[in-house]
C-alpha positions in Angstrom: 41.0 61.8 162.4 42.8 61.3 165.7 46.6 61.6 166.0 47.6 58.1 166.9 50.2 57.1 169.4 52.4 54.1 170.2 51.6 50.5 169.6 49.0 49.2 172.0 48.1 45.8 170.6 50.4 43.5 168.5 49.3 40.1 167.2 52.0 38.2 165.3 52.0 35.0 163.3 48.5 34.0 164.6 47.0 30.8 163.2 43.8 29.1 163.9 42.2 26.1 162.3 39.0 24.1 162.7 39.7 20.6 161.5 40.8 20.9 157.9 39.6 24.5 157.7 42.3 27.1 158.2 40.4 30.1 159.5 43.6 32.2 160.2 47.0 31.6 158.7 50.1 33.5 159.9 48.1 36.7 160.6 49.6 39.8 162.0 47.6 42.7 163.4 48.6 46.0 165.0 46.6 48.6 166.8 47.9 52.0 168.0 46.8 54.0 171.0 44.0 56.4 170.1 43.3 55.2 166.6 40.4 53.7 164.7 41.5 50.6 162.8 39.1 49.4 160.2 39.0 45.6 160.0 37.8 44.6 156.5 37.3 41.6 154.4 34.7 39.5 152.7 32.5 37.1 154.7 34.7 34.1 155.6 37.9 36.0 155.3 38.8 35.6 159.0 37.6 38.8 160.7 35.1 37.1 163.0 37.8 34.6 164.1 40.2 37.4 165.0 37.4 39.1 167.0 36.7 35.9 168.9 40.4 35.5 169.7 40.5 39.0 171.1 37.2 38.4 173.0 38.7 35.3 174.7 36.1 33.0 173.2 38.8 30.9 171.4 42.6 30.5 171.6 45.0 30.6 168.7 46.9 27.4 167.7 50.1 29.5 167.4 51.4 33.0 167.5 51.7 35.7 170.1 49.6 38.6 171.5 51.2 41.6 173.2 49.3 44.4 175.0 51.2 47.5 176.0 54.4 45.7 175.4 53.6 42.8 177.6 52.8 39.2 176.4 49.2 38.3 177.1 47.1 35.2 176.9 43.4 35.9 176.3 42.0 32.4 177.0 38.6 33.4 178.5 36.2 36.3 178.1 37.0 37.4 181.7 40.7 37.5 180.8 40.0 39.7 177.8 37.9 42.1 179.9 40.7 42.2 182.5 43.1 43.1 179.7 40.9 46.1 178.8 39.2 44.7 175.7 35.5 45.3 175.2 33.4 43.9 172.3 30.1 45.2 171.0 28.8 42.3 169.0 26.3 42.3 166.1 23.7 40.6 168.2 22.8 42.7 171.2 23.3 41.3 174.7 21.0 43.6 176.6 18.1 42.2 178.6 14.9 43.7 177.3 12.9 43.2 180.5 15.4 45.3 182.5 15.9 49.0 182.6 18.7 50.8 180.8 20.5 51.4 184.1 20.1 47.8 185.2 21.6 46.6 182.0 24.5 49.0 182.2 25.6 47.5 185.5 24.4 44.0 185.1 27.3 41.7 186.0 29.5 44.5 187.2 31.4 44.2 190.4 31.7 47.9 190.7 28.2 48.5 192.1 27.9 47.3 195.7 25.2 47.7 198.3 21.5 48.3 197.7 20.6 48.5 194.0 17.9 51.1 194.0 16.4 52.4 190.8 17.4 56.0 191.7 21.0 55.1 192.6 21.5 53.1 189.4 19.9 55.9 187.3 22.3 58.4 188.8 25.3 56.1 188.1 24.1 55.5 184.5 23.6 59.2 183.7 27.2 60.1 182.8 27.7 56.9 180.8 24.6 57.7 178.6 25.7 61.3 178.3 29.1 60.2 176.9 27.5 58.3 174.1 25.1 61.1 173.1 22.0 59.8 174.9 21.5 62.9 177.1 17.7 62.8 176.7 17.3 59.1 177.5 15.8 58.2 180.9 18.0 55.5 182.5 14.8 54.0 184.0 13.3 53.2 180.6 13.0 49.5 179.8 15.4 48.4 177.1 12.5 46.8 175.1 11.2 50.3 174.3 14.5 51.4 172.6 15.2 51.8 168.9 17.9 49.8 167.3 20.2 52.8 167.2 19.6 53.5 170.9 20.3 49.8 171.7 23.7 50.0 169.9 24.7 53.2 171.9 23.6 51.6 175.2 25.8 48.6 174.4 28.7 50.9 174.0 27.9 52.9 177.1 27.7 49.6 179.1 31.3 48.7 178.1 32.6 52.3 178.7 31.7 51.8 182.3 34.3 49.0 182.5 37.3 51.3 181.6 38.2 49.4 178.5 41.2 50.5 176.4 40.2 48.7 173.2 36.7 48.7 171.8 35.8 46.3 169.1 32.7 47.4 167.2 31.5 44.5 165.0 29.2 45.8 162.3 27.9 48.5 164.6 25.8 50.2 161.8 24.6 47.2 159.9 21.0 47.7 161.0 21.0 51.4 161.6 19.6 54.3 159.6 21.9 57.1 158.3 20.9 59.4 161.2 21.7 56.7 163.8 25.0 55.9 162.0 26.1 59.6 162.5 25.5 59.1 166.3 27.7 56.0 166.4 30.4 57.8 164.4 30.3 60.7 167.0 30.7 58.2 169.8 33.7 56.6 168.1 35.3 60.0 167.8 34.7 60.7 171.5 36.3 57.4 172.4 39.5 58.2 170.5 39.6 61.7 171.8 39.6 60.1 175.3 42.7 58.0 174.2 40.8 54.8 173.6 41.4 52.6 170.6 38.7 51.2 168.3 38.7 48.2 166.0 35.9 48.9 163.5 34.5 46.0 161.6 32.3 47.0 158.7 31.1 46.1 155.2 30.1 49.7 154.5 33.2 51.1 152.8 32.1 54.7 152.9 32.3 54.6 156.7 36.0 53.6 156.5 36.8 57.0 154.9 34.7 58.8 157.5 36.0 57.3 160.6 39.2 55.2 160.3 42.9 56.1 160.5 44.2 52.9 159.0 42.7 49.7 157.5 43.7 46.1 157.8 42.3 43.8 155.2 41.8 40.1 155.6 41.6 37.8 152.6 41.2 34.0 152.7 42.4 33.8 156.3 45.5 36.0 155.8 46.1 39.6 156.7 47.5 42.3 154.4 49.7 45.0 155.8 47.7 47.9 157.3 47.3 51.0 155.1 46.6 54.6 156.1 43.1 55.4 154.9 44.4 58.7 153.4 46.3 56.6 150.8 43.2 54.7 149.7 40.3 55.3 147.3 37.1 53.3 147.0 38.5 51.6 143.9 41.8 50.7 145.4 40.2 49.5 148.6 37.8 47.2 146.7 40.7 45.8 144.7 42.6 45.1 148.0 39.5 43.5 149.5 38.8 41.2 146.6 42.3 40.7 145.1 40.9 41.7 141.8 39.2 44.6 140.1 35.5 44.6 140.8 34.4 46.6 137.8 31.1 48.5 138.0 29.2 47.8 141.3 25.8 48.5 139.7 24.8 47.0 136.4 23.2 49.3 133.7 19.6 50.3 134.1 16.8 49.0 132.0 16.8 50.2 128.4 13.0 49.9 128.2 10.2 48.9 130.5 7.1 46.8 129.9 3.4 47.3 130.7 2.3 48.3 134.3 2.5 45.2 136.5 1.8 46.4 140.1 -0.5 49.3 140.6 -1.0 50.8 144.1 -3.6 53.6 144.5 -4.2 55.6 147.7 -2.8 52.9 149.9 -3.2 53.4 153.7 -1.5 51.0 156.1 0.1 51.1 159.5 3.4 52.9 159.2 2.2 55.4 156.6 1.0 58.9 157.7 -0.7 59.6 154.3 -2.0 57.4 151.4 0.5 56.6 148.7 0.3 55.5 145.1 2.8 53.9 142.8 3.0 52.0 139.5 5.8 49.5 138.9 6.2 48.2 135.3 7.4 44.8 134.0 11.2 44.7 134.1 11.4 47.7 136.5 13.4 48.0 139.7 11.8 50.5 142.1 13.8 51.6 145.1 12.0 52.9 148.2 14.5 55.0 150.1 14.0 55.8 153.8 15.3 55.4 157.3 13.8 52.9 159.7 10.2 53.9 160.4 9.9 56.0 157.3 7.1 53.9 155.9 9.0 52.4 153.0 9.0 48.8 154.4 5.3 49.3 155.3 4.4 49.5 151.7 6.0 46.1 150.9 4.4 44.4 153.9 1.0 45.7 153.0 1.3 44.4 149.4 2.4 41.0 150.7 -0.6 40.8 153.0 1.5 40.9 156.2 0.2 44.3 157.3 -3.4 45.3 157.3 -4.5 47.6 154.4 -7.0 50.1 155.8 -7.9 51.7 152.5 -6.8 51.9 148.8 -6.3 49.3 146.2 -3.5 47.0 144.9 -3.7 45.4 141.5 -1.4 42.8 140.0 -1.7 42.6 136.2 -5.2 44.1 136.6 -6.3 41.7 139.3 -7.3 43.1 142.7 -5.1 41.6 145.4 -5.8 44.3 148.0 -7.2 42.0 150.6 -4.9 39.0 149.7 -3.2 37.3 152.7 0.4 36.2 152.4 -0.5 32.7 151.1 -2.8 34.2 148.5 -0.1 36.8 147.4 2.4 34.0 146.9 0.0 32.0 144.8 -0.6 35.1 142.7 3.2 35.4 142.1 4.4 37.8 144.7 7.6 37.0 146.6 8.8 38.8 149.8 12.2 38.8 151.5 12.3 40.5 154.9 15.2 42.6 156.4 16.0 39.9 158.9 17.2 36.8 157.1 18.1 34.9 160.2 14.6 35.4 161.8 12.4 34.7 158.8 14.5 34.7 155.7 16.0 31.2 155.9 15.7 28.0 157.7 19.1 27.9 159.3 19.0 24.2 160.3 17.8 23.0 156.9 19.8 22.4 153.8 20.2 25.0 151.1 18.2 22.7 148.8 15.2 22.7 151.2 15.5 26.5 151.6 15.5 27.1 147.9 12.5 24.9 147.3 10.5 26.0 150.4 8.4 28.6 148.8 6.9 26.2 146.2 6.3 22.9 148.0 3.2 22.3 145.8 5.5 21.9 142.8 7.1 18.7 144.2 4.4 17.2 146.4 1.4 15.0 145.6 -1.3 14.2 148.2 1.1 15.2 150.9 4.0 13.1 149.6 7.2 14.9 148.7 9.3 13.9 145.7 13.0 14.2 146.5 14.1 14.1 142.9 11.6 16.9 141.9 12.7 18.9 144.9 16.4 18.6 143.9 15.6 19.5 140.4 13.7 22.7 141.4 16.4 23.8 143.9 19.0 23.3 141.2 17.0 25.5 138.7 16.7 28.2 141.4 20.4 28.1 142.2 21.3 28.4 138.6 19.0 31.4 138.1 20.5 33.2 141.1 24.1 32.3 140.3 24.4 30.1 143.4 27.0 27.3 143.6 24.9 24.1 143.2 27.6 22.0 145.1 26.4 23.9 148.2 22.9 22.5 148.0 23.4 19.8 150.7 25.0 22.4 153.2 23.0 23.8 156.1 21.9 27.3 155.3 23.0 28.5 158.7 26.6 27.5 158.0 26.8 29.8 154.9 28.5 33.2 154.8 26.2 36.2 155.2 26.3 36.9 151.5 25.3 33.4 150.6 22.6 33.3 153.2 21.2 36.5 151.6 21.3 35.0 148.2 19.3 32.0 149.5 16.8 34.3 151.2 16.2 36.3 148.1 16.7 33.6 145.5 14.3 31.1 147.0 11.4 33.1 145.7 12.3 32.3 142.1 10.8 28.8 142.8 7.3 30.3 142.5 8.1 32.0 139.1 7.2 35.4 140.6 5.8 38.3 138.8 6.8 40.7 141.6 9.6 40.4 144.1 9.6 42.6 147.2 12.8 42.9 149.2 13.7 44.7 152.4 17.3 45.8 152.8 18.6 43.5 150.0 22.3 43.6 151.1 22.3 44.3 154.8 25.4 42.8 156.4 26.7 41.6 153.1 30.3 42.2 151.9 31.1 44.2 148.8 31.7 41.2 146.5 28.4 39.5 147.4 26.6 42.9 147.1 27.8 43.2 143.5 26.6 39.6 142.7 23.2 40.3 144.2 22.8 43.5 142.3 23.8 41.7 139.0 21.3 38.9 139.7 18.5 41.2 140.5 19.1 43.3 137.3 19.3 40.1 135.2 15.9 39.0 136.6 14.4 42.4 135.9 15.7 42.3 132.3 13.8 39.0 132.0 10.6 40.8 133.0 10.4 40.5 136.8 9.2 43.6 138.6 11.3 44.3 141.7 10.5 46.7 144.5 13.0 47.1 147.4 13.2 49.2 150.5 16.6 50.3 151.7 18.2 52.8 154.1 21.4 52.7 152.0 21.0 55.7 149.7 23.9 54.7 147.4 22.2 51.3 146.9 18.8 52.8 146.1 20.2 55.3 143.5 22.6 52.8 141.9 20.3 49.8 141.6 16.9 51.4 140.9 15.2 52.6 137.7 12.8 54.7 139.7 13.4 56.2 143.2 10.7 57.0 145.8 11.8 58.7 149.0 10.0 58.4 152.3 10.1 60.3 155.6 8.1 59.7 158.7 5.3 57.8 156.9 5.1 60.2 153.9 6.1 59.7 150.3 8.2 62.7 149.5 9.5 62.4 145.9 9.3 60.1 142.9 11.9 60.5 140.2 13.9 58.4 137.7 17.1 57.3 139.5 19.3 59.1 136.9 17.6 62.4 137.7 17.7 62.5 141.5 20.8 63.9 143.3 22.5 62.6 146.4 21.6 65.8 148.2 17.9 65.5 147.3 17.8 62.0 148.6 19.5 62.8 151.9 17.3 65.8 152.5 14.2 63.9 151.7 14.9 61.0 154.1 16.2 63.0 157.0 15.0 66.7 157.0 11.9 66.9 154.8 9.1 69.2 155.5 6.2 67.0 154.5 3.7 68.3 152.0 0.3 66.6 151.5 1.1 65.6 147.9 4.3 63.9 146.7 5.9 65.4 143.6 8.0 64.3 140.7 10.0 67.5 140.9 10.5 68.7 144.4 8.8 69.3 147.7 9.3 71.9 150.4 12.5 71.0 152.3 13.2 72.6 155.6 16.5 73.9 156.9 16.3 72.0 160.2 19.5 70.5 161.4 
């Protein structure tokens, strides 16, 4: 942790409303020089509104903002930048058809004269070095970068503008554990340079790794900041929710049914060696791995999204190896991707239409839709996945991240699935919604549904699964009951495994590489 200095930013009695909705009410927020302040709260608690205020995208209805002891008005993004505030948003703002160097200086008034590729590359080099991208060629096109590299380039771009305050909004939501470490290292470099960081995250473990203090928002109000050293996970969760959460993960299955999905010697793009697995009725199987590990490739192959080059897939004894996505759905296989906004929900459609979208044949006749049957089906799905039925008329895009994810996963219940495949089931979801999704999935499994999910969150895989399968660079490394695998084994498997040709239920050769 960094020794923090004097007060840098003071926001007092800030309020902001949108019509009858009070987004912020009498909020106070303080940031010291050289510290990392974690900004926490459930979706809809007011964090995003505060970030927009500091970004100059919106103005408060009342209250005051002081920077370095001087009153400031941040009415526009340019005013916020002039005040030394830089924001790394969840959605990247880089231009994929330009090089890294071109992106770093795009819109900057500091570069004058002839913009040659060599000149920009030379100017970009120290910025990339500062964020740990020493081996990255500034002349590479942004479209060729990984998600983790994109995040670090975003930070490097803002470092070139001499900001005093960096706001990182969910910087690790889409990153693997290895990439998260790199972001953490950059945050520590920033504070070592005297910069201050507002760190917005739903991943509570990161708070204890990186933050000096934490400010929690609840229902549009702010709680007093607390030193992280005085918190535990349990007390932090209680402050977040205003209540005791109880156990995050529900009990595992007491018993399992017959084999439901049987995969044998499957080869598909993303896998470096064939894999086999058997998932039983009522079982939750967690596929643990970083991005590109091959875990998600298994799900996409079963769903008919990716080509299966060899091997077989059987569902209740029926060969579905060559089934396309439509055929897989008709056979009772549901699939939720890791990007709910891209292909998980229809943002401009109502929740009702989203929840019924996977089973249009159940309320249509000769091309005519029955509104009453559609409402009835959506209501049944909402009830099964513990979703508030009063929200059915709302646009899905207007829901909180947690509710959007519930819609993206829960809509597959409309097809009465036998198998549910889910990528990153709680990415970008707050702690309260996570617990609800875990309970819902376990309830469905207890009713006989087979669930297979891929996740880069090791705690999630271990806590939710009955069986854990670890993946590394396209190889299946280990298969064990979740209660028998250790945190150390999982982390070694998904980051530093020395791949053997055959997965084991006990252990594989693990290297000592760093």
